[in-house]
SEFISE-456293 format. One line per field, with one value per residue: residue number from 0; residue in three letters; x, y, z of N, C-alpha, C, O, CB in turn. Coordinates in Angstrom, 1 decimal, m for minus. Each point is the difference from the previous one (the first is absolute). Last residue first. Glycine has a CB too. Example, Ala and Ser with C-alpha at 12.3 -4.5 7.8 and 13.67 -1.06 7.14 Angstrom:
<nodes>
volum (1|0)
torro (SER|ALA)
n_xx (12.8|m0.9)
n_yy (m2.2|m5.1)
n_zz (7.1|2.1)
ca_xx (0.9|m0.9)
ca_yy (1.1|1.2)
ca_zz (0.0|0.0)
c_xx (m0.8|0.9)
c_yy (1.1|1.2)
c_zz (0.8|0.0)
o_xx (0.5|1.0)
o_yy (1.1|0.0)
o_zz (0.1|0.7)
cb_xx (0.7|m2.9)
cb_yy (m1.7|m1.2)
cb_zz (m2.3|0.5)
</nodes>
This chain:
<nodes>
volum (176|175|174|173|172|171|170|169|168|167|166|165|164|163|162|161|160|159|158|157|156|155|154|153|152|151|150|149|148|147|146|145|144|143|142|141|140|139|138|137|136|135|134|133|132|131|130|129|128|127|126|125|124|123|122|121|120|119|118|117|116|115|114|113|112|111|110|109|108|107|106|105|104|103|102|101|100|99|98|97|96|95|94|93|92|91|90|89|88|87|86|85|84|83|82|81|80|79|78|77|76|75|74|73|72|71|70|69|68|67|66|65|64|63|62|61|60|59|58|57|56|55|54|53|52|51|50|49|48|47|46|45|44|43|42|41|40|39|38|37|36|35|34|33|32|31|30|29|28|27|26|25|24|23|22|21|20|19|18|17|16|15|14|13|12|11|10|9|8|7|6|5|4|3|2|1|0)
torro (ARG|GLY|ALA|ILE|GLY|ASP|ILE|TRP|SER|ARG|LEU|ARG|GLU|GLY|GLN|ALA|ALA|MET|LEU|ASP|PRO|ASP|ARG|LEU|THR|ASN|THR|LEU|VAL|SER|MET|GLY|GLN|TYR|ALA|ALA|VAL|LEU|ASP|VAL|ALA|LEU|ALA|ARG|ALA|ASP|SER|ARG|GLY|LEU|GLN|ALA|PHE|GLN|SER|GLU|ALA|TRP|ASP|LEU|LEU|ALA|ARG|MET|VAL|LYS|ALA|ALA|ALA|VAL|ASP|LEU|GLY|ASP|ASP|ARG|LYS|ASP|LEU|GLU|THR|ALA|LEU|THR|GLY|PHE|PRO|CYS|GLY|PHE|ARG|ALA|ALA|THR|GLU|ARG|GLN|GLY|VAL|TRP|GLY|ALA|VAL|LEU|GLU|LYS|LEU|ARG|SER|ALA|PRO|ASP|ALA|LEU|GLU|ASP|LEU|ARG|GLY|THR|LEU|ALA|GLY|LEU|ARG|ASP|ARG|HIS|ALA|ASP|VAL|ALA|ALA|GLU|VAL|LEU|ARG|ASP|LYS|SER|LYS|PHE|TYR|TYR|TYR|VAL|ASN|GLY|LEU|PRO|VAL|ASP|ALA|ALA|ARG|ALA|ILE|ASP|ALA|LEU|THR|THR|LYS|GLU|VAL|GLY|GLN|GLU|HIS|PHE|VAL|ARG|VAL|ALA|ALA|ASP|MET)
n_xx (11.7|3.3|m1.7|3.8|m0.7|m4.9|0.8|3.0|m3.4|m3.2|3.3|0.8|m4.9|m0.3|3.6|m2.7|m4.3|2.3|1.9|m4.3|m1.9|3.4|m1.0|4.3|m2.0|m3.5|3.1|3.8|m3.0|m2.0|4.4|1.5|m4.0|0.5|5.0|m0.7|m3.4|3.3|4.1|m2.5|m1.6|4.6|1.6|m3.6|1.0|4.7|m1.6|m4.6|m2.7|m4.0|m1.7|3.5|m1.6|m4.6|1.6|2.4|m4.1|m2.3|3.8|0.3|m5.0|0.3|3.8|m2.9|m3.6|3.3|1.8|m4.7|m0.2|4.5|m1.6|m4.0|2.9|0.6|3.8|m0.2|3.7|m1.3|m4.6|2.0|2.7|m3.9|m2.9|3.4|0.6|m4.9|m0.7|4.8|m1.8|m3.5|1.5|3.4|m1.9|m4.4|2.1|2.7|m3.0|1.4|4.6|m1.7|m2.9|3.8|2.9|m3.5|m0.4|5.0|m0.5|m3.8|2.3|4.1|m2.7|m4.5|m5.2|m2.7|m2.3|3.7|m1.5|m4.3|2.6|3.1|m4.3|m2.3|4.3|0.8|m4.8|0.6|4.3|m2.2|m3.8|3.3|2.0|m4.7|m0.9|4.2|m1.5|m4.5|2.3|2.9|m4.1|m3.6|m4.3|m2.0|m4.9|m1.7|3.3|m1.3|m4.8|0.6|1.8|m3.6|2.6|1.8|4.7|1.4|m2.9|1.1|4.7|m0.5|m2.5|3.5|4.2|4.8|3.9|1.7|m1.6|m0.8|m3.6|0.8|1.4|m2.7|m3.5|0.9|0.5|m3.7|m2.5|1.2|m1.0)
n_yy (15.2|m3.3|m0.1|1.7|4.5|m0.7|m1.9|3.9|2.8|m2.5|0.3|4.7|0.5|m2.6|2.8|3.8|m2.2|m1.6|4.6|2.0|m2.5|0.8|m1.8|m2.5|m4.2|m0.8|1.5|m2.1|m4.0|0.4|1.0|m4.0|m2.7|1.8|m0.5|m4.4|m1.0|1.9|m1.8|m4.1|0.2|1.3|m3.6|m2.9|1.7|0.5|m2.2|2.8|m1.4|1.1|m4.4|0.2|4.6|m2.1|m4.1|3.1|2.7|m4.4|m1.5|4.5|0.0|m4.7|1.3|3.6|m3.5|m3.2|3.5|0.7|m4.9|0.4|4.1|m2.5|m3.0|3.3|2.2|4.7|2.3|m2.2|1.5|4.5|m1.2|m2.4|3.8|3.2|m2.9|m0.7|5.1|3.1|4.8|3.7|4.4|m0.8|m4.4|2.3|3.6|m3.5|m3.5|1.8|m1.0|m4.6|0.4|2.1|m3.6|m3.1|2.7|m0.3|m4.9|m0.3|3.1|m2.6|m4.2|1.9|0.1|m1.3|m4.1|m0.5|4.2|m2.3|m4.0|3.0|2.2|m4.3|m1.8|4.3|m0.1|m4.8|1.2|4.1|m3.1|m3.4|3.8|1.3|m4.7|0.2|4.4|m2.2|m4.0|3.3|2.4|m4.8|m0.8|3.0|m1.3|0.4|3.2|2.6|m1.1|0.9|4.3|1.0|3.1|4.2|m1.5|3.8|m1.6|m4.7|1.6|2.8|m3.7|m3.0|4.4|1.2|0.8|m4.6|0.2|5.8|2.4|m0.2|m4.7|m1.8|3.3|m1.3|m4.8|0.4|2.8|m3.2|m3.7)
n_zz (m33.9|1.2|4.6|2.6|m2.0|0.3|4.5|0.7|m2.1|2.9|3.7|m1.2|m0.5|4.3|1.8|m1.7|1.6|4.1|0.4|m1.2|3.8|4.1|4.1|m0.2|2.0|m3.4|m3.7|2.5|0.9|m4.5|m1.9|2.8|m1.2|m4.7|0.3|2.4|m3.5|m3.4|2.3|1.0|m4.7|m1.3|2.9|m1.9|m4.7|m1.0|m4.0|m2.1|m3.7|2.5|1.4|3.5|1.0|m0.2|2.4|3.0|0.4|0.7|2.8|2.1|0.2|1.4|2.9|1.6|0.2|1.6|3.0|1.5|0.7|1.9|2.3|1.5|2.7|3.6|1.3|m3.3|m2.2|m4.2|0.6|0.1|m4.0|m1.9|1.6|m1.6|m4.0|m0.5|0.5|0.9|3.4|0.1|m2.1|m3.5|m1.0|0.0|m2.6|m2.5|m1.4|m4.3|1.0|1.0|m4.0|m2.3|1.9|m1.5|m4.0|m0.1|1.0|m3.3|m3.1|1.0|m0.3|m3.6|0.9|5.1|1.6|3.1|1.9|0.7|1.6|2.3|1.7|0.7|1.8|2.4|1.3|1.0|2.1|1.9|1.0|1.6|2.4|1.1|0.8|2.7|1.8|0.4|1.7|2.6|1.3|m0.2|m2.6|m4.1|m0.2|4.8|1.6|m4.0|0.8|4.8|m1.3|m4.7|m4.4|m1.0|0.6|2.8|3.8|m1.1|m0.8|4.1|2.3|m1.7|0.1|m2.6|2.7|m1.3|m4.7|m1.4|m2.3|m5.0|m0.8|3.7|m1.4|m4.8|1.2|3.4|m3.2|m3.6|3.2)
ca_xx (m0.9|0.6|m0.8|0.2|1.4|0.2|m0.6|0.9|1.1|m0.5|m0.1|1.3|0.4|m0.7|0.7|1.3|m0.2|m0.4|1.2|0.7|m0.4|0.2|m1.4|0.1|0.8|m0.7|m1.2|0.4|0.5|m1.2|m0.7|0.8|0.0|m1.3|m0.2|0.7|m0.8|m1.2|0.3|0.4|m1.3|m0.7|0.6|m0.3|m1.4|0.1|0.5|1.1|1.3|0.7|m0.6|0.4|1.4|0.0|m0.4|1.1|0.9|m0.7|m0.1|1.3|0.3|m0.8|0.7|1.1|m0.6|m0.5|1.2|0.3|m1.1|0.2|1.1|m0.6|0.1|m1.2|0.5|m0.8|0.4|1.3|m0.1|m0.6|1.0|1.1|m0.6|m0.1|1.4|0.5|m1.0|m0.5|1.0|0.0|m0.6|0.6|1.3|m0.2|m0.5|1.0|m0.3|m1.4|0.1|0.7|m1.0|m1.0|0.6|0.1|m1.4|m0.3|0.8|m0.5|m1.2|0.4|0.4|1.4|0.7|0.7|m0.8|0.3|1.2|m0.4|m0.9|0.9|0.8|m0.9|m0.3|1.2|0.1|m1.0|0.4|1.1|m0.7|m0.6|1.1|0.5|m0.9|0.3|1.3|m0.3|m0.7|1.0|0.7|1.0|0.0|1.4|0.8|m0.6|0.4|1.5|0.2|m0.2|1.3|0.1|m0.7|m1.4|m0.9|0.4|m0.4|m1.4|m0.3|0.4|m1.0|m1.1|m0.9|m1.3|m0.9|0.0|m0.7|0.9|0.3|0.0|1.0|1.3|0.3|0.2|1.3|1.1|0.1|0.5|1.4)
ca_yy (1.0|0.5|m0.6|m1.4|m0.3|0.3|m1.1|m1.1|0.2|m0.2|m1.5|m0.6|0.4|m0.8|m1.3|0.2|0.2|m1.3|m0.9|0.3|m0.8|0.7|0.5|1.4|0.7|0.1|0.8|1.5|0.4|0.1|1.3|1.2|0.1|0.4|1.4|0.8|0.0|0.7|1.5|0.5|0.0|1.2|1.2|0.0|0.4|0.4|m1.1|0.3|m0.6|1.0|0.2|m1.1|0.3|1.1|m0.6|m0.8|1.0|0.5|m1.1|m0.1|1.2|m0.1|m0.9|0.8|1.0|m0.7|m0.2|1.2|0.2|m1.0|0.5|0.8|m0.6|m0.9|m1.4|m0.9|0.2|m0.6|m1.4|m0.1|0.4|m1.1|m1.2|0.4|0.0|m1.3|m0.8|m1.0|m0.9|m1.3|0.0|1.1|m0.4|m1.0|0.8|0.8|m0.1|0.5|1.5|0.4|m0.3|1.1|1.2|m0.3|0.2|1.4|0.6|m0.5|0.7|1.3|0.0|m0.5|m0.6|1.0|0.3|m1.0|0.5|1.2|m0.5|m0.6|1.0|0.7|m0.9|m0.1|1.2|0.0|m1.0|0.6|1.0|m0.7|m0.4|1.2|0.2|m1.1|0.4|1.1|m0.5|m0.8|1.0|0.8|m0.3|0.0|m0.5|m1.2|m1.2|m0.2|m0.5|m1.4|m0.7|m0.2|m1.2|0.4|m0.7|0.4|1.4|m0.1|m0.6|0.9|1.1|m0.5|m1.0|m0.2|1.0|0.1|m1.1|m1.1|0.1|1.4|0.8|m0.5|0.4|1.4|0.4|m0.5|0.9|1.2|m0.2)
ca_zz (m0.7|m1.2|m1.2|0.1|m0.3|m1.4|m0.7|0.2|m0.9|m1.4|m0.2|m0.2|m1.4|m0.9|0.0|m0.7|m1.4|m0.7|m0.1|m1.2|m1.1|m1.3|m0.4|m0.3|1.0|1.2|m0.2|m0.1|1.3|0.9|m0.3|0.4|1.5|0.4|m0.4|1.0|1.3|m0.2|m0.1|1.4|0.8|m0.4|0.6|1.4|0.3|1.4|0.8|1.0|m0.4|m0.7|m1.3|m0.8|m0.5|m1.0|m1.3|m0.6|m0.6|m1.1|m1.0|m0.6|m0.8|m1.2|m0.9|m0.5|m0.8|m1.2|m1.0|m0.6|m1.0|m1.0|m0.9|m1.1|m1.4|m0.2|0.1|0.8|1.4|0.3|0.3|1.3|1.0|0.1|0.7|1.4|0.6|0.4|0.7|m0.9|m0.5|0.8|1.3|0.7|0.5|1.0|1.1|0.7|1.5|0.2|0.0|1.2|1.1|m0.1|0.6|1.4|0.5|0.2|1.1|1.3|0.3|0.4|1.4|0.1|m1.2|m0.8|m1.3|m1.0|m0.6|m0.9|m1.1|m1.0|m0.7|m0.9|m1.1|m0.9|m0.8|m1.0|m1.0|m0.8|m0.9|m1.1|m0.8|m0.7|m1.1|m1.0|m0.7|m0.8|m1.1|m0.8|m0.9|0.6|1.4|0.4|m1.1|m0.6|0.8|m0.2|m1.4|0.0|0.4|1.4|0.4|0.4|m1.0|m1.4|m0.2|m0.1|m1.3|m1.1|0.0|m0.8|0.7|m0.5|0.5|1.4|0.6|0.4|1.4|0.5|m0.7|0.3|1.4|0.1|m0.8|0.8|1.2|m0.5|m0.2)
c_xx (0.6|m0.8|0.6|m0.7|0.3|1.4|0.1|m0.5|1.0|1.1|m0.6|m0.1|1.4|0.4|m0.8|0.7|1.3|m0.2|m0.4|1.3|0.7|m0.4|0.0|m1.4|0.0|0.7|m0.8|m1.2|0.4|0.4|m1.2|m0.7|0.7|m0.1|m1.4|m0.1|0.7|m0.9|m1.4|0.2|0.3|m1.4|m0.7|0.6|m0.3|m1.4|0.1|0.4|1.1|1.4|0.7|m0.5|0.6|1.4|m0.1|m0.4|1.1|0.9|m0.7|0.0|1.4|0.2|m0.8|0.7|1.1|m0.6|m0.5|1.1|0.3|m1.0|0.3|1.0|m0.6|0.0|m1.1|0.5|m0.8|0.4|1.3|m0.1|m0.5|1.0|1.1|m0.5|m0.1|1.3|0.5|m1.0|m0.6|1.1|0.3|m0.6|0.6|1.4|m0.2|m0.5|0.9|m0.5|m1.4|m0.1|0.6|m1.1|m1.1|0.5|0.0|m1.3|m0.2|0.7|m0.6|m1.2|0.5|0.5|1.4|0.9|0.6|m0.7|0.4|1.2|m0.4|m0.7|0.9|0.7|m0.9|m0.3|1.2|0.0|m1.0|0.5|1.1|m0.6|m0.5|1.2|0.4|m0.9|0.3|1.3|m0.3|m0.7|1.0|0.6|1.1|0.1|1.5|0.9|m0.6|0.4|1.5|0.2|m0.3|1.3|0.1|m0.8|m1.5|m0.8|0.3|m0.6|m1.6|m0.4|0.3|m1.1|m1.0|m0.8|m1.4|m1.0|m0.1|m0.7|1.1|0.4|0.1|1.1|1.3|0.4|0.3|1.4|1.2|0.3|0.7)
c_yy (1.3|1.0|0.4|m0.7|m1.5|m0.4|0.1|m1.3|m1.1|0.1|m0.3|m1.5|m0.6|0.2|m1.0|m1.4|0.1|0.2|m1.3|m0.8|0.3|m0.9|0.7|0.7|1.5|0.8|0.1|0.9|1.5|0.5|0.1|1.3|1.2|0.1|0.5|1.5|0.8|0.1|0.8|1.5|0.5|0.1|1.2|1.3|0.1|0.4|0.4|m1.2|0.2|m0.6|1.0|0.0|m1.1|0.3|1.1|m0.6|m0.8|1.0|0.6|m1.0|m0.1|1.2|m0.1|m0.8|0.8|1.0|m0.7|m0.1|1.3|0.2|m0.9|0.7|0.7|m0.7|m1.0|m1.4|m0.9|0.2|m0.7|m1.5|m0.1|0.4|m1.0|m1.2|0.4|0.0|m1.4|m0.9|m1.0|m1.0|m1.2|0.0|1.1|m0.4|m1.0|0.8|0.9|m0.1|0.6|1.5|0.4|m0.2|1.2|1.2|m0.4|0.4|1.5|0.6|m0.5|0.9|1.4|0.2|m0.6|m0.7|1.0|0.1|m1.0|0.4|1.1|m0.6|m0.6|1.0|0.6|m0.9|0.0|1.2|0.0|m1.0|0.8|1.0|m0.8|m0.3|1.2|0.2|m1.0|0.5|1.1|m0.6|m0.6|1.0|0.8|m0.1|m0.2|m0.6|m1.3|m1.3|m0.3|m0.7|m1.5|m0.8|m0.1|m1.3|0.3|m0.7|0.4|1.4|m0.1|m0.5|1.0|1.0|m0.5|m1.0|m0.2|1.0|0.1|m1.1|m1.0|0.1|1.4|0.8|m0.5|0.5|1.4|0.4|m0.4|1.0|1.2)
c_zz (0.0|m0.8|m1.3|m1.2|0.0|m0.5|m1.5|m0.7|0.1|m1.0|m1.4|m0.2|m0.2|m1.5|m0.9|m0.1|m0.8|m1.4|m0.7|m0.2|m1.3|m1.1|m1.3|m0.3|m0.2|1.1|1.3|m0.2|0.0|1.4|0.8|m0.3|0.6|1.6|0.5|m0.3|1.1|1.3|m0.1|m0.1|1.4|0.7|m0.4|0.7|1.5|0.5|1.4|0.8|1.0|m0.4|m0.9|m1.4|m0.8|m0.5|m1.0|m1.3|m0.7|m0.8|m1.3|m1.1|m0.6|m0.9|m1.3|m1.1|m0.7|m0.9|m1.2|m1.0|m0.7|m1.1|m1.2|m0.9|m1.1|m1.4|m0.3|0.0|1.0|1.4|0.3|0.4|1.4|1.0|0.1|0.8|1.4|0.7|0.5|0.7|m1.0|m0.4|0.8|1.4|0.8|0.6|1.2|1.2|0.8|1.4|0.2|0.2|1.4|1.1|0.1|0.8|1.5|0.5|0.2|1.2|1.3|0.3|0.4|1.5|0.3|m1.0|m0.9|m1.3|m1.1|m0.8|m1.0|m1.1|m1.0|m0.8|m1.0|m1.2|m0.9|m0.8|m1.1|m1.1|m0.8|m1.0|m1.2|m0.9|m0.8|m1.3|m1.1|m0.7|m1.1|m1.2|m0.9|m1.0|0.8|1.5|0.4|m1.1|m0.6|0.8|m0.2|m1.4|0.0|0.4|1.5|0.2|0.2|m1.1|m1.5|m0.3|m0.2|m1.4|m1.1|0.0|m0.9|0.9|m0.3|0.6|1.5|0.7|0.4|1.5|0.7|m0.6|0.4|1.4|0.2|m0.6|0.8|1.1|m0.5)
o_xx (m0.6|0.0|m0.5|0.5|0.7|0.2|0.4|0.8|0.5|0.0|0.5|0.7|0.3|0.1|0.7|0.6|0.2|0.3|0.8|0.5|0.1|0.8|m0.6|m0.1|m0.1|m0.6|m0.5|m0.1|m0.4|m0.7|m0.4|0.0|m0.4|m0.6|m0.1|m0.1|m0.7|m0.4|m0.1|m0.4|m0.8|m0.4|m0.2|m0.7|m0.7|m0.2|0.1|m0.9|1.2|0.8|m0.1|0.6|0.7|0.1|0.2|0.7|0.4|0.1|0.5|0.6|0.1|0.0|0.5|0.4|m0.1|0.1|0.6|0.0|m0.3|0.3|0.4|m0.3|0.1|m0.9|0.0|0.9|0.2|0.8|0.0|0.2|0.7|0.5|0.1|0.4|0.7|0.3|m0.4|0.3|m1.2|0.2|0.2|0.7|0.7|0.1|0.2|0.7|0.1|m0.9|m0.2|m0.3|m0.7|m0.4|m0.1|m0.5|m0.7|m0.2|m0.1|m0.6|m0.6|0.0|m0.3|m0.6|0.4|0.4|m0.3|0.4|0.5|m0.1|0.0|0.4|0.0|m0.2|0.2|0.3|m0.1|m0.2|0.4|0.3|m0.2|0.1|0.5|0.1|m0.1|0.4|0.5|0.0|0.0|0.6|0.2|m0.2|m0.1|m0.3|0.7|0.2|0.6|0.7|0.3|0.3|1.0|0.4|0.9|m1.1|m0.8|m0.3|m0.9|m0.9|m0.5|m0.5|m0.9|m0.7|m0.3|0.6|m1.0|m0.6|m1.1|m1.1|0.6|0.7|1.1|1.0|0.8|0.9|1.1|0.9|0.8|1.0|1.1)
o_yy (1.0|0.1|m0.4|m1.0|m0.5|m0.6|m0.9|m0.7|m0.5|m0.7|m0.9|m0.5|m0.5|m0.9|m0.8|m0.3|m0.6|m0.9|m0.5|m0.3|m0.9|m0.7|1.1|1.2|0.8|0.8|1.1|1.0|0.8|0.8|1.2|0.9|0.6|1.0|1.1|0.8|0.7|1.0|1.0|0.7|0.8|1.1|1.0|0.6|0.9|1.0|m0.9|m0.6|m0.2|0.7|0.0|m0.3|0.2|0.2|m0.3|0.1|0.4|0.0|m0.3|0.2|0.3|m0.1|m0.1|0.5|0.3|m0.2|0.3|0.6|0.1|m0.1|0.4|0.4|m0.4|m0.6|m1.1|m0.4|0.0|m0.8|m1.0|m0.4|m0.5|m0.9|m0.6|m0.2|m0.6|m0.7|m0.5|m0.5|0.1|m1.0|0.0|0.4|m0.2|m0.1|0.4|0.2|m0.2|0.7|1.0|0.5|0.5|1.0|0.7|0.4|0.7|0.9|0.4|0.4|0.8|0.7|0.3|0.8|m1.0|m1.2|0.1|m0.6|0.4|0.3|m0.3|m0.1|0.5|0.2|m0.1|0.4|0.5|0.0|0.0|0.5|0.2|m0.2|0.2|0.5|0.1|m0.1|0.3|0.4|m0.3|0.0|0.4|m0.1|0.2|0.9|m0.8|m1.2|m1.0|m0.8|m1.0|m1.2|m0.7|m0.9|0.5|m0.1|m0.5|0.5|0.7|0.2|0.4|0.8|0.6|0.1|0.6|m1.1|0.5|m0.3|m0.2|0.3|0.2|0.9|0.5|0.3|0.7|0.7|0.4|0.4|0.8|0.7|0.4)
o_zz (m0.5|m1.2|m1.0|m0.6|m0.9|m1.0|m0.7|m0.6|m1.0|m1.0|m0.6|m0.9|m1.1|m0.8|m0.7|m1.0|m1.1|m0.8|m0.8|m1.1|m0.9|m0.5|m0.1|m0.2|0.9|0.7|0.3|0.7|0.9|0.6|0.3|0.9|0.9|0.5|0.5|1.0|0.8|0.4|0.7|0.9|0.5|0.3|0.9|0.8|0.4|0.8|0.9|0.6|m0.4|m0.6|m1.2|m1.0|m0.9|m1.2|m1.2|m1.0|m1.1|m1.2|m1.1|m1.1|m1.2|m1.2|m1.1|m1.0|m1.2|m1.2|m1.1|m1.1|m1.2|m1.2|m1.0|m1.1|m1.1|m0.3|0.6|m0.8|1.2|0.5|0.7|1.2|0.9|0.8|1.1|1.2|0.8|0.9|1.1|1.1|m0.3|0.6|1.2|1.0|1.0|1.2|1.1|1.0|1.2|0.4|0.7|1.0|0.8|0.6|0.9|1.0|0.7|0.7|1.2|1.0|0.7|1.0|1.2|0.7|m0.5|0.2|m1.2|m1.0|m1.1|m1.2|m1.2|m1.2|m1.2|m1.2|m1.3|m1.1|m1.1|m1.3|m1.2|m1.1|m1.2|m1.2|m1.1|m1.1|m1.2|m1.1|m1.0|m1.2|m1.2|m1.1|m1.2|m1.2|1.2|0.7|m0.6|m0.1|0.2|m0.6|m0.6|0.0|m0.3|m0.8|0.6|m0.5|m0.8|m1.0|m0.6|m0.8|m1.1|m0.8|m0.6|m1.0|m1.1|0.4|0.6|1.0|0.6|0.6|1.1|0.4|0.2|0.6|0.7|0.1|0.2|0.6|0.5|0.0|0.4)
cb_xx (m1.4|1.1|m1.5|m0.4|m0.1|m1.9|m2.0|m0.1|m0.8|m2.3|m0.9|0.3|m1.7|m2.0|0.1|m0.4|m2.3|m1.3|0.1|m1.4|m2.3|1.1|0.0|2.4|1.5|m0.4|0.4|2.3|1.2|m0.4|1.3|2.0|0.2|m0.4|1.7|1.7|m0.3|0.4|2.3|1.4|m0.1|1.5|2.4|0.6|0.0|2.5|1.2|0.0|m1.9|m2.0|m2.1|m0.5|m0.4|m2.2|m1.5|0.2|m1.0|m2.3|m0.6|0.4|m1.6|m1.7|0.5|m0.1|m1.9|m0.5|1.0|m0.8|m1.3|0.8|0.6|m1.7|m0.1|m0.3|1.6|m2.9|0.4|m0.2|m2.0|m1.5|0.2|m0.9|m2.4|m0.8|0.2|m1.6|m1.3|1.9|2.5|m2.6|m2.0|m0.4|m0.4|m2.2|m1.4|0.5|m0.9|0.5|2.2|1.8|m0.3|0.8|2.4|0.9|m0.3|1.7|1.8|m0.1|0.2|2.0|0.9|1.0|m1.7|m0.5|m1.7|0.1|0.2|m1.7|m0.8|1.3|m0.1|m1.7|0.0|1.2|m1.0|m1.2|0.7|0.4|m1.7|m0.5|1.0|m0.9|m1.7|0.2|0.3|m1.9|m1.0|0.8|m0.6|0.8|m0.8|1.0|m2.3|m2.4|m0.5|m0.3|m2.3|m1.9|m0.3|m2.9|m0.4|1.3|2.6|2.6|1.3|0.8|2.7|2.4|0.5|1.3|0.7|0.2|2.8|2.9|2.0|2.9|m2.9|m2.5|m1.6|m1.9|m3.2|m2.6|m1.5|m2.4|m3.2|m2.2|m1.6)
cb_yy (m2.3|m2.2|0.4|1.1|2.7|2.4|0.6|1.7|3.0|1.5|0.7|2.3|2.6|0.9|1.2|2.7|1.9|0.1|1.6|2.6|0.7|2.1|m1.0|m1.7|m2.8|m3.0|m1.9|m1.7|m3.1|m2.7|m1.2|m2.2|m3.2|m2.1|m1.3|m2.7|m3.0|m1.8|m1.6|m3.0|m2.7|m1.3|m2.1|m3.1|m2.0|m0.2|0.0|2.9|0.4|1.1|m0.7|m1.1|1.2|0.8|m1.4|m0.6|1.4|m0.3|m1.5|0.3|1.0|m1.3|m1.2|0.8|m0.2|m1.9|m0.4|0.6|m1.3|m1.5|0.8|m0.1|m1.6|2.1|1.9|1.8|2.4|1.3|1.0|2.6|2.1|0.3|1.1|2.6|1.3|m0.2|1.7|0.5|0.1|1.3|1.3|0.9|m1.2|m0.8|1.2|0.0|m2.1|m1.5|m1.0|m2.6|m2.4|m0.8|m1.5|m2.8|m1.2|m0.6|m2.2|m2.5|m0.5|m0.9|m2.7|m0.2|2.5|2.9|m0.7|m0.9|0.7|0.4|m1.5|m0.3|0.9|m0.6|m1.8|0.0|0.7|m1.4|m1.4|0.9|0.1|m1.8|m0.4|0.9|m1.2|m1.5|0.8|0.3|m1.6|m0.4|1.3|m1.9|m2.4|0.4|2.0|2.2|2.5|3.3|2.3|1.6|2.7|0.9|m1.6|2.2|m1.3|m0.1|m0.1|m2.1|m1.7|0.0|m1.0|m2.4|0.6|1.6|1.1|m0.4|m1.2|1.4|0.5|m0.4|m1.7|m2.6|m0.7|m0.5|m2.2|m2.3|m0.3|m1.0|m2.8)
cb_zz (1.2|1.1|2.4|3.1|2.0|1.1|2.6|2.8|1.2|1.7|3.1|2.4|1.1|2.4|3.0|1.8|1.7|2.9|3.0|1.2|2.1|1.5|2.6|m0.7|m0.7|m1.2|m2.7|m1.6|m0.5|m1.9|m2.6|m1.3|m0.9|m2.6|m2.5|m0.7|m1.5|m2.8|m1.8|m0.3|m1.9|m2.5|m0.9|m0.8|m2.6|m1.2|m2.8|m0.5|m1.9|1.8|2.2|3.1|3.0|2.3|2.5|3.2|2.8|2.4|2.9|3.3|2.7|2.5|3.0|3.2|2.7|2.5|3.0|3.1|2.7|2.9|3.0|2.6|2.3|1.8|1.2|0.4|m1.8|m2.8|m2.2|m1.5|m2.6|m3.2|m2.0|m1.8|m3.0|m2.8|m2.4|m2.4|2.4|m0.3|m2.1|m3.1|m3.0|m2.3|m2.7|m3.2|m1.6|m2.7|m2.2|m1.1|m2.2|m3.1|m1.7|m1.6|m3.0|m2.6|m1.6|m2.2|m3.2|m2.4|m1.4|m3.1|m0.9|1.7|2.5|2.9|3.2|2.8|2.8|3.0|3.2|2.8|2.8|3.1|3.0|2.8|3.0|3.1|2.9|2.7|3.1|3.1|2.5|3.0|3.2|2.7|2.7|3.1|3.0|2.7|m1.7|m2.7|m1.0|0.6|1.8|0.3|m0.2|1.9|1.7|0.9|m2.9|m0.9|0.9|1.8|3.1|2.5|1.2|2.2|3.1|1.6|3.2|m2.7|m0.8|m1.1|m2.4|m0.4|m0.7|m2.0|m2.3|m0.4|m0.2|m2.0|m1.9|0.2|m0.4|m2.2|m0.9)
</nodes>
């Protein structure tokens, strides 16, 4: 599954074959077909893997002492992936955008993952006492997706680092720090 997520991110769903994934996973192609009868089932599993990774990430972040620290650590994690973003874009945003162009319903599954990130961010802003928590969550996620697109388009990881610092300052301002 890790190989599928990585290859879909690097090549896109349409360009990726099951043979590409088998090669990246260093397994025989038959093994991939054994677990995934079609590429669509593998794409669906990749969306599920992103959902699981998001759940694990937010679970770790929830262990931090306060919501501003959680949000800033989320941003730090995004910035930590800036080299990857410069080469391939946001791992999930690019997949979600590609799935939106298909007619198989996987865009709905991708939207659920994005909604889970928004819901988690909203809960953090709400814990900061913000009545506009949903709007702030949308601002945060939209800023990340925008900086990912720009970082990728311009192949400039420093852009993501600078924008990440702006987001962390923005969070401090909202938290009254």
